N, C-alpha and C positions, 0 to 999 in steps of 0.2 A: 504494499500500500504506499502511496506517495505521502510525503510529510504533510502537505495541506490536508489530505484526507484524514490523516490521523488527528490533526488539530481539530477538524470539524467534528469528528466522532467524540473527542473529549469535551468539546463545547456542548454538544448535544447532551452528553451524559451529565454535565454540570446543570444545564437547565432542567433536566428530568429530577434532579435532586430537590427542586423547589416543591415537590409533592410530599414533603414531610408533613405529617398530620398536625404539627404545632402551627402550621400556616394556613390551615384549612378549617372549614366548618362542615358538619354533618348535614347532608340534605335529607331531612326527614319531615316533609310537610304534612300537616293534618289533611284528612280528606275534606274537600271543600264542602261546606254546609250552605253556600250561597247566601251569605248574610246580606240583607238589604243595606247594611251600613258599610259594605265594602267600598273603599275609595277607588279601587281599580277594578273596573268591570266593563268590558267593551261590547257586551251583548246588546247594548242599546243601538249599536251601529247596524244590527241586523233587523230585518223585518220581524214582525211578531211570529209570522209563519212564512216559511219559504214558499214562494210562488203565489202569495196572496193577491198580487196584482196580474198574474198571468205568467206566460212562458217567457224565460230569458230569450232576448234577441240580440241582434247586431245592428248598429247604426251605420250610416253611410261612410263613416270614417274607419270602420272596422273595430269598433270597440263594443263591449258588452252593455246592454241596457236591460232593465227589468221590464216586466209586462206592461207597466205604465209609461215606458219610454224614459224613465229616469236612468242616467248613467250609474253604472255599478262597477266596483273593482272587487275582485275575488282574492282573499287570502286563504290558501288551500292546503289541504292535508290528504294524504293517502290513508285510508281507514279500513282496517280488517276487524275491529272490535266486535262486530255482530256475529262473527264466526265462533262456533264452540271451540274452546281452547284446550290445548294439550295440558296435562295428560289425561284429564278426566272427561273431556269433551262435553262439559256441561253447557247447555244452551243459555244464551243471555236472556234475561228478562227485559221486558219493555221498560221497566223502571230503571234498570242498569243503563239501557241505551239512552234513555232521556237524560240521566244524570251525566253520562259521557258527553252527550251533545251540548248540554248547558255548559259543561266544563270547557269545551272547545270554544263555544261562542264567547264566553267570558274573556277569553284570551285573544279574540279577534278573528277566529276562523268563520268564514261564511260559505265555504265550498269544500266538499270531500270528494274522494274518488273511491268507488268500489272496484277493485282490481279483481275481476270475476273469472271463474272457470266453470262456465255453465255447460260445457260439453259433457257427455256421459263417459264412464269409464270403458276401457277397451273390451270388457266382457259384457257390457250393457247394450241394449238395443240403441243403434245410432240415432234413431228417431226420438229417443227419450231425452231427458235433461237431468242434470244434477240438481235434484230437488233441494238438497241441503244448501247449496250455493244460492239458489233463488230465494229460499227463506232468509238466508243471511242478508241478501240484497234488500228484500222487502223491509226487513226489520230495521236495517240501517237507514233507509230512505224515511221511514216513518218516524224514527227517533230524531233524526237530524231536522226534519221538517218543522217540528215543534219548537226548535231553537233558532229557526230562521236561517238554517244552513241548507244550501243546495247540494245536489249529488250529481257527480259525473259517473256514468256506468260504463265500464269497459268489460264487454261480455266474453272476449276470447283471447286466450294466451297460448301461443303455439307450443311453448314449452311444457304445458300441462295436458296437451291433447295427445293421446296415444290410440290411434284407431286399432280396432280388433279385426279378427278374420271375417266377421259378418259385415264389416263396413264396406267391403269390396272396393278398397283403394289399393290397387296393385302396387306392391313394393313397400307397403306400410302396414305392418303388423307390429304393434307395440314399439312404434318409432315415431318420433315427432315429425309432423308433415310440413316441414319448412317450405314455404312458397306455394304450397299446393292449393291453399284457399283461394288464390287469385284466379285459377284457371280450371280446376277440376270440378265439373258440374255436379258430381256426386257429393263431394264434401261441401260445396256451396249450398246444395239442397238441404243437407242435414243442418247446416249452420243457420239457414233461414228458419228452419223449424224450431231451433233452439231460441232464436229471437222472438218468434211468435209466442212461445211458451213463457218467456221472460216478460215480455212487454204488454201482452194482451190479456193475461189472466189477472184476476182481481187480487190485489194485495190485501190480505185479510187484516192487516194492521192499519190500513187507511180507508178501506172500502172502495177504492178505485184501482184500475190497472196503471202500471207505470206510465203507459202511453198517454194517459189522461192526467198525469200528475205533474203540475208545473214546478214541483220541487225538484224534479229531475231535469237538470239544465242541459246536459250534453250526453250524447251517446258516442262512445269511441268504438269504431268498427272492429279494430283488432290492435293488439299490443305487440310491438317488436318483431315484425315479420316484413320481409321485402324480397323482391327479386334481386335487389342491388346490394345486398349484404353478402358476406362470405358464405352464409348457409345456403346460397343459391347453388354452390358447388356440390351440395349433398343431395340434390334432387335425384331420387331413384331412377334407375334407367327406364322402367315402364312409364313413369310419369314424364320423364324428359322426352320420351318419344311422343307422348300425346302433346306436349307443349311445342315440340318441333313441328308436328303436323299443323298445329294452330298457327305457327309462325309461317309455315308454308301457304296457308290460306290467306294470311295477311299479305304476304308477298305477291300473290296472284292478284289480290285487289289493287296493289300498288303498282305492279309492273306489267300485269296482263298474263304473265306466265312465270314459272320458275326458271326457265331458261333465260328469259329477259332479265330476271334478277341476277342470275349468274353473269350475264354480260355486264350488268352494271357494276358487278364486283370484280371485273376484269378477270373472270374465271376462278376466283378463289373458291376453294372447295375444302370439305372436311370428309373423313372416312365415314361419318354417319350419314352423309347425303345419299339419298336415293330419290332423285327428283321424279323419276318415272312412278314410283310408288307413293309419292307425296311426302316423303320424309325429308326434313332439313335439319342439319346439325346445328347445335348451339354451343358457341364458345362459352367457357366458364368465366365467372365474374372477374377473375384475375386478369384476363386479357383487357378488360375494360378499365383497368387501373394503370395500364401501360400505354406508353406512346406507340402508335401503329401508323402505318402509311399504306398507300396503294390500295389494292382490292380488299385486303383484310380490314383496313380502317373503314372502307365503305360498308363492308358487311357488318362490322360491329356497330356502325351508326344505325343501320336498319334494325339490328337486334336490340339495341338500346331503345329506340323509338318503339319497337314492338312491346318490349317489357314495360316501358313507362305507360304506354297507352292501355295495355292490358290491366295494369293496376288502376289507372284512371277510370277505366270503363267499369271495373269491379266496384270501385268506390262509388261511382255514379248509380250503379244498379242497386247496391245495397241501400243507399240513401233513398232512392225511389221506392224500394220495397218497405223501408221503414216508414216513410212518409205517406205513400199512397195505399199499399196493401195493408199495413198495420195501423195506419192513422196516428202515427207518432208526431207530436208537435215540437219535439226537442231539436236543438241544434245538433249537427252530426260532425264528428271528427273522423278522418280516415285512419290515421295512425301516428306513430310517434318515433320512428326508428332512424338510425344513422346508416350510412352506406359504407362500402368498401373503400371508397375515396371521397372525402369531403369536397375535393376540388372538382373532380370529373363527374361525379354522380349525384351529389347531394341536391343540386337544383332540380334534377329529374324527379327525385323522390318527392320533393316539395311541390313540384308541379302536379304530380298525381294526387296530392292532398287537396289541391285547389278545386277538385270536383265537389268538395263539401264545404261546410260553413266555417270551420275552425282548423287551424294549423297547430300541430304539436310536435314536441320532441321530448325524449328522455334524456337527461344529461346529469351525471354525477361528477363530483369532484373528490379526488382522492390522491394520496400518496401511494407508494408501493405497499401492498400487504400480501405477504406470503404465508400460507398456513400448510402444515403437513397433512398429506393424505386427504381424506374425504371431507374435512372441514373447509377446504379452500372455497372462498367466495361467500360463505354464509355464517361463519362462527369465528369467535376469538378465543384461542386456547393457548396454554403455555407452550413455548417454543416458537411461536409465530415471530416473524420479523416484519418490521414496518418502518416507513419514513414519515416524518412529520412534514406538513406542507400547508401553506396558507395561499389562498387566492390573491391575497394582497401583494404577494411577491411573484405570482404567476397569473397575471390578470387575463392572459389570452385563454386561460382554461376556465374562466368564470362561466358557469352554466347559462347565465342570462345573455351571453353573446349570441344573438339570434338575428339572422338575416330574415326580416319579416316580409311576407308576401303582402304587397300593398292591398289594403281593403279588407284584410281578415284579422280577427283576434288570434293571438298566439299564446299558447299555454305550454308550460313544461310539466308534463304529467307525472314525472318522477324526478326527484332531485334529492340530494343529500350530501353534506360533507361527511364522508364515510369514516367511521371509527376503524381501527384504533387511532388514526390521526385525530388530533385533539384541538385543533383551532376552529371551534364551532361557533363561538358567540359572534363572529363576523358575518355568519351566513344570513340570518334574518335581516340584519342591518344592510348588507350589500344588496339583497334581494329587493328590499323596499326602495332603496335609493335608486338603483339602476332600472328597476321596473318603471318607477315613476318617471325617470328620465326618458327612457326609450319607448314606453307604451306597451311593453310586454305585459300580458293580461293575467298571468297566474303562474306561480311556483307551487307545485303540489309536493310537500315534504313527505318522504317515504321512510317509515310507514308507522302507524300506530295500531296496536291490538290491545291497548291497555285502557282501563277505565279512566285513569288519570295519568300520573307520571309512570315512565319506565325506569325502574331501578335496576341495577346490575343483576342480571339473572340469566339462566340457561337459555341458549339460543333456540333450542327446539323443545323445551319443557323438561328434558330429562338428561341429556348429555352434559357432562361437566364442561362448562364454557360460559361466555357471556355473549349476548346478542350483538351482531354487527349492524343490522339494518334497523336502527332505533333513532327516533327523533324527539320523543317527548322526554327530553333530558334536561337538566338544569340550565345549560347554556345554549341549547338550541330552542326547544320550546319555551324555556324560561325567558328567552329574549324576544318572544313574539310580540307582547303588548305594545311597546313603543313603536316597533317596526310596522306592525299591522295598522296601528293608529295613523301614523304619518303617510303610509301608502293609501289606505282607504279613504282618508279625508283630503288626499291630494295636497299635502303640505309642501311637496317637492315639485318643482316646475317640470313640465314635459318640454323636451327640446324639439326644435325644428329638424327634420331629416338632414343628416349630413352626407348621406349617400342614397341616391335612388338609381339602382342598376336596372337597365332594361335589357332583357335578353330574348333573342329570337328562339324559337323552338329548334331550328336547325343548328344554332350554337349548342343547344343542349345535346342533340343527338351526335353532334361531331366531337363532343367532349372537349370543347374549347375552354380554356380557363376563364373563370369569371373574373371581374375586376376585384372582388373581395370574396373570401370564403370563411366559413367557420372552422375552427380547429375541431378535430374529431372528438366526439363525446366518449366518456368512459362507460364501458360495459361491465357492470359488476359481476356478471355471470360468465363472461368470456375473456375479460382482459385481466391479466395478473398485474400488469403495470399500465399506467395511463398511456394511451397512444401518442405518437408524435404529433406535432402541430401541422398546420397547412403547409404545403411545400411550394406555394406560390412565391416566386422570387421578385416579381413585380406586381404592380397594381396598387390598390389602396392599403394603407397601413391598417393592420387588423385591429389596432387600438381604437379604430373609429367606433366600434361597438360601445366604447366607454365614454365617447364624446357626445353621441346622440343617436337617434334612430337610424338604422340601416335597413333600407327597403329594397325589394326587388319587384319587378313586374315581368311577367312571361308573355310570350307571343307579342313582343314589342320591339321597337327599333333601337338597337344597341348604340347607335349614334346619338341618341337622345338621353343617355345616362348622364347624371349630374353628380358631381362630387364637390363638396365644400372644401375650400382651403383650410386645412386643419393645422397648419404650421404654428399657429399661436395656441393651439390646444394640446398638441402632442409634442413633447420635448423628449426625444429619444435619447439624446446625450445625457440629460438630467434625470431621465426615467421618471417623468411626471406627465400625468394626463389630467386635463382640466375639461369639465363637461361644457358643452356649448351654452349652457345656461349660466355658467360661472358659480354654480352652488356646490359643485362636487370636485374635489381634488384628490387624485390618487398618486402617491409617491411609491412606485413599485420597487425602487431601490431599497428603501427602508421598510416597506410594508406598512403603510399608513393611508387610510382613507379618511378625508374630512368632509363633513356635510355642514353647509351654512346656508340655511333657509330662514325666513322670517319666523316660521312656526316650529321649526325642528332644526336642531344642530346636533353634532356629535363627532366622534372619532372612533375608529376601529383599527386594531393591529398592534404593532410593536411600540407602544406609546411611551414607555419609559425613556427610551433613547431620545424621543422628541422634546422632552422637557415640558415647559409651559405651553399649552396649545391655546391660541388666542383666536376665537371666532368672533363674528360681529357682536353677539350678545352673551356668549358663554365662554368661560375660561376653564380649562381642564388641566389639572396636574396629576399625573398618574405614576405611581411607584411600581405598578405591575409591568413586567416585561411585555406581557400581551394582555389586552383587554378591549372591550367594546363599551363606550359610554355614550348613551343616547339621551337626549333632552327634547321632550316634545310636549307642546301645549296640550293640556286636557281640555280646555274650554274653547279651543279654536281660535283664540286671539294671538296675535304676535307675542313672542317670548318677552318683549319689552313691556307688554301691557297685560299679560295673562295673570289670572288669579290663581290658577292651578296648573302646575308643570310637573310632568312625570319625568324623573331622573332614573334611568335604568342602567344598571352596571353588570356587565358579563365578564367573567374571567375565563378559567378552565376548570375542568372537573375529572377526576379519575375514581374508579371504585376503591373502597377501603382495602388496604393491604396490597394495592397495586404495586408491582415491582417490575422494572425492566432494566436492561443493561445495555451499554453501547455496543453496536454491531455494524459490520459492514454489510449493506443490503444492495447487491448488484453494483458494487463500486461506489455507493453513496453512504454518507453517514446516517445511521439509523439505530434502531433498537431491536432487541430480542426480549420478548415477554417472559419473565421468570415467574411471575404470579399474577394472573388476570383479576384476582381480587374478588370482592363480594360487596353486597349492599351494606351501608348506604353509599351514595356518592359522597366523595370528599371534594368540596368546592374551595378553590383558592380564594383566600381573603381579598377583598377589594381594598386597594390602597390608593384611592383617588380623591381629589378635592375638586369640587365643581362650584363655580360662581356664576350667577346670572345677573346681568345688568338690568335689574327691575326692582326698584326700591320698595315696592308694595310687598314683595315676598319676604316675610320675616320669620316664618315658621316652617319647619319640615316635619312630615309625618312618615315614620318608617313603616313599611308594609311587610306582611308575611307573604308567602307565595300564593295565597288566595286573595291578595288584594286588601286584606283587613289591616287596620291600624294595629301596630304594636306599641309604639310610643312616639311622643313628639319631642322635637329639639329646636332650639333657637338657632336661626341663621346668624352668621357673623358678617357685619358690614366691613367690607375691605375695599376702600375707595368707592367706586361706582357699582361694585358687586355685592350681592348677597350670597354668602359663601357657606359651604359645609364640607367638612371631612366626611365622606360617605361612610356609613356603617360597614364594617368588614364582612358582616354576615348577612347582608340583605341585597337583593337584586333590585328592589323597587323603593324609591323614596319620592314622596310628593312634596315639592316646595309649594307653599301656599300663602295667600294673603288673608290673614285672620280677620281683617276688616273689609272684606270684599264688598264692594258696592253691588247691590241686587238690582240695578237697572242696566240696560244694555240696548244697543241698537241692533236691529235685525231687519231683514228684507221681509216685509209683510204686504202681500198683494200689490206689488209694484209700487210700494210707498217706502222706499228705503230710509227715509228721513224719520219714520215712526219709531217710537220707543215702546217697549214694555216696561212700565214703571212698577217696581215691585216694592211693596212696603210690608214689614213684618212687625206689627205691634206686638205680637206674641206668638209663641210656637203654635203653628197650625193655621195661622190667618195669613193668607196670601191674597193680595189685590193687584190686578193687572188693570191698567187704565190707558187711556189714549190709544185704544185699538180700533182700527178701521178695516172694513172689508174682511173681517175674520168672523166666522159663524161660531166657532167652538174652540175652547182651550182645554187641553188635558194636561195633567201631571202625571209623569211615569217615573217609576224607580229605575235603578240602574240595570234591572233585569228585563226592562221593556214592559213591565206590567203597569196598566193604568191604575193609578191611585184614586184619581178623581177626575171628573169631566164636568165642565159647565158651559152653558151657552153664553154668548156675549150680548149683553144689552146695553144699549147707548154708549158703546165703546168701552164698556167696563165689565169685568168679571171678577167675582169673589169666591174664594174657597174658605168656608167657614172653619173656625177652630174646632178642636175636639177630635173625636175618633175618626172623623171622615178623612183625616190626613195622617195615617199612622206612620210617622217617621220621627226620628229623634233629632237632637241637636247635631249640627255640622253634617247633616246628610247632604249628599249630592243628588240632585233630582234632575229629570229631563222634562223640559217644557216642550210640548208639541201643540202648535197652533194649526187649525185646519180651516182653510178658507172655503167658501161655497163652491169653489171649482175643484175642491179636494186636495189642493196643494198644502203640504205640510212642511213646517220649518221647526227645526230642533235646536234647543239650546240648553246648556247645563246652567243650572242656578243653584245657589247654596242657601240652605235654611240654617240660620245661626241659632 
């Protein structure tokens, strides 16, 4: 090993020693009782019931809207809690489901994804369905609906489908049918029957079928399958012959005959060719990743066009079947997969998705993780080796780097900063910041099967190990609230597009390089190490994804592509990237991202080395080598004016008794796990001081993990800043104005100058006056429940004292005013 590598390993080992339990606190939160006095509860951002105004739609700009046309942003989660769990397989009760849903909503979630396996087993009738999966899906939709959380249903995953003998799919008995669904009419027929049984049968927990339930927002046709991924090379010979015959028919339509096609290819031939018998050979996908010329290049262009159009036509037909035959009103997404070449093939994949309403991808972030034997890819055991890694030093690998098809919503249906890598608190922060900037419409964190938090525990319920695919942990899920709040309430500005690439379809078929490509995504099931980046040597700097939106249009004139001059935003020499909005700055040399917006500010990464971090309203000093500090307005006002501000602090966490030693991992500094540990999590103490330039904020309320007040502290005045050394053992602290005025300006019925004047002569008496064009005012608690409702008479409404308003002192309430046109305005008010 070279000397620099030895030094790196020793430094990594030194950093690891920070996990002495004297510098941590045990993560052992109480089960959430959903106290109405909780100061942190984001469930008010959700509708009282998902779908109450109709089915989710898409506006002309390609963004999600609710049934009433109101724009909506989704903070998402993969969810398998409704499945019976190992080892006892006890079914979930609806009471458990509703508790789980309320817990997610409280932390900002308003969309989940059911990653389904509805196909029957290999020994079952292929026309039947996995009834247990359908029941789990039904139960999840019903439970989430009551908490205002929508559901994305993904009904088919090729990895879990293994046809049996009676399925009559030649070459596939107890073998995963990669690529077969796109062209084999027998499998397509079974698949349609599975869809019918899932979406048209009445859900016993709601009384309506999923097709009629607006709480189901998106149907994803299939998960992680494509003609354009390496698995294409495993298509069994009998099915490859069927596909080759279909290619032959396609060629006859294009050229008039197979002989004419051969002439167009300059006579290029394969041993599988039998033009007289109608058989045409197919090159394997590897050839499409290579530079080719002459007749072979021409033939590959035709094969790529055929593959892409076959997938496009399949996606079109399934959407037609769902919407016309089954009468489903949901949005449809085709798939979410990567390709064998992000440069030469990914645009073809995305073009095939444009047959449907929503574009998606799966994209994980990870260092190297190598596990001995059968645990590779799904568990963490002693003897594993891994490397630590942060997106902040590898920004090209950020999962949100998405070349968006213009006019479509874009979602990342699976993502995770994958353990045992431990730089997790940056993940929700970066997702919120860059989703807001670029207009990507949703990250679905993968995956929860827990009622509340996931504590260190066995990966499969019985084998000595801890789980790898977990997200309800202290510094991933624990850092949701501030991130979800600033994303869903649009605190961060959306940028103007910095790239609009226009690509002709012929460009796609010829595999010409685009002007910008995404780096290949990490595949947790098939990649031991993260794949290399894009190999484009010319074109647009890939850091453009972190400057602003990058868009693409297909079947368009390439000469009309437009690229913003980003020289003032991308400093390659200094390793700095600034957003086009000037609100986000990423220093990828030192691994620090700064956010500076009027209503939300913060810093993520290796903060200790930065020293004092001065933002426009917030000052942060952090003694932690790595942390994420987010400051977000709770009442929607600018931080300089807000009466309630959430300060959220994330560090790192490891299981109790975790032990690892320095190791060389494929020539890189890393670790070998000596003891994977046990519950509870040990969370590294917060060593940060935060000041806010807002003189009215004089008190701080330290919260527990359920958003309940633990105790109060005085803020210290330090120049223009109200300052606090954050508690070492708390993630959430609310800075507040104890003398907050209870009048505020809001837009009411096109009269933005109107005020709701709030006077509180005593506990429980609330008077709103000066109200025009509003027919009704409601008071809601932080769980979205209506406490009281009154009509407006002569511009005034009163809520009488007494038991009619069952809240205590210092409760935060939600005011909802409803106009005669049905428009609602929401506002936090405080009852002192």
